[in-house]
C-alpha positions as CSV (number, residue, x, y, z in Angstrom):
1,M,0.0,0.0,0.0
2,T,1.4,3.3,-1.1
3,A,1.5,6.5,1.0
4,R,0.4,8.7,-1.8
5,G,-1.9,8.5,-4.8
6,E,-0.5,7.1,-8.0
7,M,-1.9,6.5,-11.3
8,I,-1.2,4.3,-14.1
9,M,-2.4,4.8,-17.7
10,E,-3.0,1.8,-20.0
11,Q,-4.4,1.7,-23.3
12,P,-6.2,-1.9,-23.9
13,S,-7.6,-0.9,-27.2
14,A,-7.3,2.0,-29.8
15,D,-10.3,3.9,-28.6
16,T,-9.9,3.4,-24.8
17,L,-7.6,4.6,-22.0
18,K,-7.5,3.0,-18.8
19,L,-6.7,4.7,-15.5
20,I,-5.6,2.5,-12.8
21,L,-5.7,4.5,-9.5
22,S,-4.0,3.2,-6.2
23,G,-2.8,4.5,-2.9
24,H,-4.4,7.4,-1.0
25,W,-6.2,10.2,-2.8
26,N,-6.8,12.6,-0.1
27,L,-7.3,16.2,-0.2
28,G,-4.1,18.3,0.1
29,G,-2.2,15.0,-0.4
30,E,0.3,14.2,-3.3
31,H,-1.4,12.7,-6.3
32,P,-1.4,13.3,-10.0
33,G,-3.6,16.1,-11.4
34,A,-6.2,16.1,-13.9
35,D,-3.8,18.1,-16.3
36,K,-1.9,14.9,-16.8
37,V,-4.8,13.0,-18.1
38,Q,-5.9,15.9,-20.4
39,Q,-2.5,15.9,-21.9
40,T,-2.5,12.3,-22.4
41,L,-6.0,12.5,-24.1
42,Q,-5.0,15.2,-26.4
43,D,-1.8,13.2,-27.4
44,R,-4.1,10.4,-28.4
45,P,-6.9,11.9,-30.4
46,G,-8.3,8.4,-31.4
47,V,-9.4,7.7,-27.7
48,R,-13.2,8.0,-27.2
49,N,-13.6,6.0,-24.0
50,L,-12.2,6.5,-20.4
51,V,-12.4,3.7,-17.8
52,F,-11.2,3.4,-14.2
53,D,-9.6,0.6,-12.1
54,T,-9.6,1.3,-8.5
55,L,-9.2,-2.1,-7.0
56,N,-5.9,-1.2,-5.2
57,L,-7.2,2.3,-4.1
58,A,-6.7,2.5,-0.1
59,H,-8.3,5.6,0.6
60,W,-10.1,8.6,-1.0
61,D,-11.9,11.7,-0.1
62,T,-12.7,14.9,-1.8
63,G,-9.3,15.1,-3.5
64,L,-10.3,12.0,-5.6
65,L,-13.8,13.8,-6.4
66,T,-11.9,17.1,-7.3
67,F,-9.7,14.9,-9.7
68,L,-12.8,13.1,-11.5
69,V,-14.8,16.2,-11.9
70,N,-11.9,18.1,-13.7
71,V,-11.5,14.9,-15.8
72,G,-15.0,14.6,-16.4
73,N,-15.4,18.2,-17.5
74,F,-12.6,17.7,-20.1
75,C,-14.1,14.6,-21.5
76,S,-17.5,16.4,-21.8
77,R,-16.1,19.0,-23.9
78,Q,-14.1,16.5,-26.1
79,N,-16.9,14.2,-26.3
80,I,-15.1,11.5,-24.7
81,N,-17.2,8.8,-22.8
82,L,-16.4,8.6,-19.2
83,N,-17.3,5.2,-17.6
84,R,-17.7,5.4,-14.0
85,D,-18.3,1.7,-13.3
86,G,-14.7,1.2,-12.0
87,L,-15.2,3.8,-9.4
88,P,-16.0,3.2,-5.6
89,P,-19.8,3.2,-5.3
90,G,-19.9,6.1,-3.0
91,A,-17.7,8.4,-5.5
92,Q,-20.3,7.2,-8.1
93,R,-23.1,8.5,-6.1
94,L,-21.5,11.8,-5.2
95,L,-20.4,12.3,-9.0
96,A,-24.0,11.7,-9.9
97,L,-25.2,14.4,-7.6
98,A,-22.5,16.8,-8.6
99,S,-23.5,16.3,-12.4
100,A,-27.2,16.8,-11.8
101,V,-29.1,18.8,-14.1
102,P,-29.5,22.3,-12.3
103,E,-33.0,23.9,-12.1
104,K,-33.9,26.4,-14.9
105,K,-33.8,29.9,-13.8
106,D,-37.3,30.6,-15.2
107,A,-38.9,27.5,-14.1
108,R,-40.6,28.8,-11.1
109,Q,-41.7,32.1,-12.9
110,A,-43.4,30.0,-15.6
111,E,-45.3,28.1,-12.9
112,G,-46.3,31.4,-11.0
113,R,-48.1,32.7,-14.1
114,V,-51.8,31.9,-13.3
115,A,-54.7,33.2,-15.4
116,F,-57.1,35.8,-13.9
117,L,-60.1,33.5,-13.6
118,A,-58.0,30.8,-12.2
119,S,-56.8,33.3,-9.5
120,L,-60.3,34.6,-8.9
121,G,-61.5,30.9,-8.3
122,N,-58.6,30.2,-6.1
123,Q,-59.3,33.1,-4.0
124,T,-62.9,32.5,-3.8
125,V,-62.4,28.8,-2.6
126,E,-59.8,30.2,0.0
127,L,-62.6,32.7,1.3
128,F,-64.9,29.9,1.8
129,R,-62.3,27.7,3.4
130,S,-61.5,30.6,5.8
131,A,-65.0,31.2,6.4
132,G,-65.4,27.5,7.5
133,E,-62.5,27.6,9.7
134,M,-63.8,30.7,11.3
135,L,-67.1,29.2,12.0
136,A,-65.5,26.1,13.3
137,F,-63.2,28.2,15.7
138,L,-66.2,30.2,17.1
139,G,-68.2,26.9,17.6
140,D,-65.3,25.6,19.7
141,T,-65.1,28.9,21.7
142,V,-68.7,28.7,22.4
143,I,-68.3,25.1,23.5
144,A,-65.3,26.0,25.9
145,V,-67.5,29.0,27.3
146,L,-70.4,26.6,28.2
147,R,-67.9,24.3,30.0
148,L,-66.6,27.4,31.8
149,L,-70.2,28.3,33.0
150,R,-70.6,24.5,34.0
151,G,-67.3,24.7,36.0
152,K,-65.6,22.1,34.0
153,A,-63.1,24.2,31.8
154,Q,-59.5,23.3,32.1
155,Y,-57.4,26.4,32.4
156,R,-55.2,27.9,35.1
157,P,-56.4,31.0,37.2
158,A,-52.9,32.1,37.4
159,D,-52.6,32.5,33.7
160,L,-55.8,34.5,33.5
161,G,-54.4,36.8,36.2
162,L,-51.2,37.4,34.3
163,I,-52.9,38.0,31.1
164,M,-55.4,40.5,32.6
165,Q,-52.3,42.3,34.1
166,A,-50.7,42.4,30.5
167,V,-53.9,43.6,28.7
168,S,-54.8,46.2,31.3
169,A,-52.3,47.9,33.5
170,Q,-49.4,47.5,31.0
171,A,-51.6,48.8,28.0
172,L,-52.5,52.1,30.1
173,P,-49.5,54.3,28.8
174,I,-50.4,53.8,25.1
175,V,-54.3,54.1,25.6
176,S,-53.5,57.4,27.6
177,L,-51.5,59.0,24.8
178,I,-53.8,57.8,22.0
179,C,-57.2,58.9,23.6
180,F,-55.7,62.2,25.0
181,L,-54.7,63.1,21.5
182,V,-58.0,62.0,19.9
183,G,-60.0,64.1,22.4
184,L,-57.6,67.2,21.8
185,I,-58.0,66.9,18.0
186,L,-61.9,66.5,18.4
187,A,-61.9,69.6,20.6
188,F,-59.6,71.6,18.3
189,I,-61.5,70.8,15.1
190,G,-64.9,71.5,16.9
191,A,-63.7,74.8,18.2
192,I,-62.8,76.2,14.8
193,Q,-66.2,75.7,13.8
194,L,-68.1,76.5,16.9
195,K,-66.5,79.8,17.3
196,L,-67.8,81.1,14.1
197,F,-71.4,81.0,16.1
198,G,-70.1,82.0,19.5
199,A,-71.0,78.4,20.8
200,Q,-67.5,77.5,22.2
201,I,-69.1,76.0,25.3
202,Y,-70.5,73.0,23.3
203,V,-66.9,71.8,22.6
204,A,-67.5,69.9,25.8
205,D,-70.7,68.3,24.5
206,L,-69.0,67.4,21.2
207,V,-65.9,65.8,22.9
208,G,-67.8,64.1,25.7
209,I,-70.5,62.4,23.6
210,A,-68.0,61.4,20.9
211,M,-65.5,59.9,23.3
212,V,-68.0,58.2,25.7
213,R,-70.3,56.9,23.2
214,L,-67.9,55.3,20.6
215,M,-64.6,57.0,19.9
216,A,-62.8,55.9,23.1
217,A,-64.0,52.3,22.4
218,I,-62.9,52.3,18.9
219,M,-59.4,53.8,19.5
220,T,-58.9,51.5,22.5
221,G,-59.9,48.4,20.4
222,I,-57.6,49.4,17.5
223,V,-54.9,50.0,20.0
224,M,-55.4,46.6,21.7
225,A,-55.6,44.9,18.2
226,G,-52.3,46.0,17.4
227,R,-50.7,45.6,20.8
228,T,-52.5,42.7,22.2
229,G,-54.1,40.7,19.3
230,G,-50.8,40.5,17.5
231,A,-49.1,39.4,20.6
232,F,-51.7,36.6,21.1
233,A,-51.2,35.4,17.6
234,A,-47.5,35.5,17.9
235,Q,-47.4,33.4,21.3
236,L,-49.8,30.8,20.0
237,G,-48.2,30.8,16.7
238,T,-44.8,30.0,18.3
239,M,-46.4,27.3,20.4
240,Q,-47.8,25.8,17.2
241,V,-44.3,25.8,15.5
242,N,-42.8,24.2,18.7
243,Q,-45.6,21.6,18.5
244,E,-46.7,22.5,22.3
245,I,-50.3,22.9,21.2
246,D,-50.1,19.2,19.7
247,A,-48.5,18.2,23.0
248,L,-51.5,19.5,25.0
249,R,-53.9,17.6,22.8
250,T,-51.9,14.5,23.4
251,L,-52.1,15.1,27.2
252,G,-56.0,15.3,26.8
253,I,-56.0,19.2,27.4
254,S,-58.3,21.3,25.3
255,P,-56.1,24.0,23.7
256,M,-59.4,26.1,23.4
257,E,-59.9,26.0,27.2
258,F,-56.2,26.1,28.2
259,L,-55.0,28.9,25.9
260,V,-57.9,30.8,24.1
261,L,-60.3,31.0,27.0
262,P,-58.0,32.9,29.5
263,R,-57.2,35.3,26.9
264,M,-60.7,36.0,25.7
265,L,-62.0,36.4,29.3
266,A,-59.1,38.7,30.1
267,L,-59.8,41.2,27.3
268,A,-63.5,41.0,27.5
269,L,-63.4,41.9,31.4
270,M,-60.6,44.5,31.0
271,M,-61.7,46.3,27.6
272,P,-64.8,48.3,29.5
273,L,-62.4,49.3,32.2
274,L,-59.9,50.5,29.6
275,C,-62.9,52.4,27.9
276,I,-63.7,54.2,31.0
277,Y,-60.1,55.2,31.5
278,A,-60.1,56.3,27.7
279,N,-63.2,58.5,28.3
280,I,-61.4,60.2,31.1
281,M,-58.3,60.8,29.0
282,G,-60.2,61.9,25.9
283,I,-62.3,64.6,28.0
284,L,-59.1,65.8,29.6
285,G,-57.6,66.4,26.2
286,G,-60.6,68.3,25.2
287,M,-60.6,70.3,28.4
288,V,-56.9,71.2,27.7
289,V,-58.2,72.9,24.2
290,G,-61.2,74.6,26.1
291,I,-59.2,76.1,28.6
292,S,-56.2,77.2,26.5
293,M,-58.0,78.3,23.4
294,L,-61.6,79.1,24.4
295,N,-61.1,80.7,27.8
296,I,-63.6,78.2,29.2
297,S,-62.9,77.3,33.0
298,A,-62.2,73.8,34.2
299,I,-65.6,73.9,36.3
300,E,-67.6,75.1,33.2
301,Y,-66.3,72.3,31.0
302,Y,-66.9,69.7,33.5
303,N,-70.6,70.9,34.2
304,E,-71.3,71.1,30.5
305,T,-69.8,67.6,29.9
306,A,-71.8,66.1,32.8
307,K,-75.0,67.6,31.3
308,A,-74.4,66.3,27.8
309,V,-73.1,62.8,28.6
310,G,-76.0,60.6,29.6
311,L,-75.9,56.9,31.0
312,W,-77.2,55.6,27.7
313,N,-73.9,56.9,25.9
314,L,-71.7,55.4,28.6
315,G,-73.5,52.2,28.4
316,I,-73.3,51.9,24.5
317,G,-69.5,52.7,24.9
318,L,-69.0,50.1,27.6
319,F,-70.9,47.4,25.5
320,S,-68.8,48.3,22.5
321,G,-65.6,47.8,24.4
322,F,-66.6,44.4,25.7
323,V,-67.6,43.4,22.1
324,F,-64.4,44.7,20.6
325,G,-62.4,42.9,23.5
326,V,-63.9,39.6,22.4
327,I,-63.1,40.2,18.7
328,V,-59.5,41.1,19.3
329,A,-59.0,38.1,21.5
330,L,-60.5,35.7,19.2
331,A,-58.8,37.1,16.1
332,G,-55.5,37.0,17.7
333,C,-56.0,33.3,19.0
334,M,-57.5,32.1,15.8
335,R,-54.8,33.3,13.7
336,G,-52.3,31.8,16.0
337,M,-54.0,28.5,16.2
338,Q,-54.0,28.5,12.4
339,C,-50.3,29.4,12.2
340,G,-48.0,27.1,9.9
341,R,-44.9,25.4,11.0
342,S,-42.4,27.8,10.1
343,A,-40.9,31.0,11.6
344,S,-42.2,33.2,8.7
345,A,-45.8,31.9,9.2
346,V,-45.5,33.4,12.8
347,G,-45.0,36.9,11.4
348,D,-47.7,36.2,8.9
349,A,-50.1,35.2,11.7
350,A,-49.7,38.3,13.9
351,T,-50.2,40.5,10.7
352,S,-53.3,38.6,9.7
353,A,-54.4,38.8,13.3
354,V,-54.2,42.7,13.4
355,V,-56.0,43.2,10.2
356,T,-58.8,40.7,11.2
357,A,-59.3,42.4,14.5
358,I,-59.6,45.9,13.1
359,V,-61.9,44.7,10.3
360,G,-64.1,43.1,13.0
361,I,-64.0,46.3,15.2
362,I,-65.3,48.4,12.2
363,L,-67.9,46.1,11.1
364,S,-69.3,45.5,14.7
365,T,-69.3,49.5,15.0
366,A,-71.4,49.8,12.1
367,V,-73.8,46.9,13.4
368,I,-74.0,48.6,17.0
369,T,-74.6,52.2,15.4
370,I,-77.4,50.7,13.1
371,L,-79.0,48.8,16.2
372,C,-78.8,51.9,18.3
373,N,-80.5,54.2,15.7
374,F,-83.2,51.4,15.3
375,L,-83.8,51.5,19.0
376,G,-83.8,55.2,19.2
377,I,-80.8,55.3,21.7
């Protein structure tokens, strides 16, 4: 057995050249190069076949593969048949992988071109499929709520407390900023118009009714959709990727009760309280404009707001906040449970949850407004 790679070239026939490889063909070791074989083939133009004999080959690695690839490329250019039957089986498999036909650059683009009607049909089918999944999720949620009312729901009260803290106290700074600015903007826009009629005092009515009846609930719902709904989708989506939800099912624990129910209860209970706080911040924003621009005292502004805002307005706002909290929780949890098994799917689920929650808030606002108008309240 030799300590280096050796090669002997024989010509058993006029059109065949045989390479006898022996020794150790290691990467970085000493062995003949492919240029020697190329020179021999150029000197013998009648050779049309190249065969190998590796019976005495002691050891090989990528050094042998590099040699064979270079020889194969030269043979391909010179139309010389390269017979790999005499090579080690492992080297034959690796060479087959190295010489596989690459994918065409425009292959995926050609497959991506879909006719308009086909695209429309696919989107319609996807819409009905999503609607079916949404109805199934709502059905599972109703079942979980019924089990909660019967005292048989499987969830940890400690998780409910932590989620209530996350969706209430930790959300106060952003809710304060947004609703204060919304109240300030409403008062500023109303002041410009009301000053034309000398009715500046009614800025308090405008801001108070708008914030208490609907605007505070809508702005709080949108803030919670982006802050909490996306977080719920990301949390459950990550659990889906890590197969933690599958593990819960294997243990006989319902993910709807253990994961979705606490989140929905937390938002449904905390959203009305956040709406009350948002009402106060919005009225304070309007008061700042009334005091600074309209020369209205704080007592006058407060008295006018108390006279204009009724309990029905407050009740509609709190009910809207409750509905918005349920919508945000269900949208976030549903998209998280529907998440795929990849990292990018988690981001898609969070984005889809925010969009779904905002659309649900707008639609439910329209429904509540129509019902209130129909009932005369």
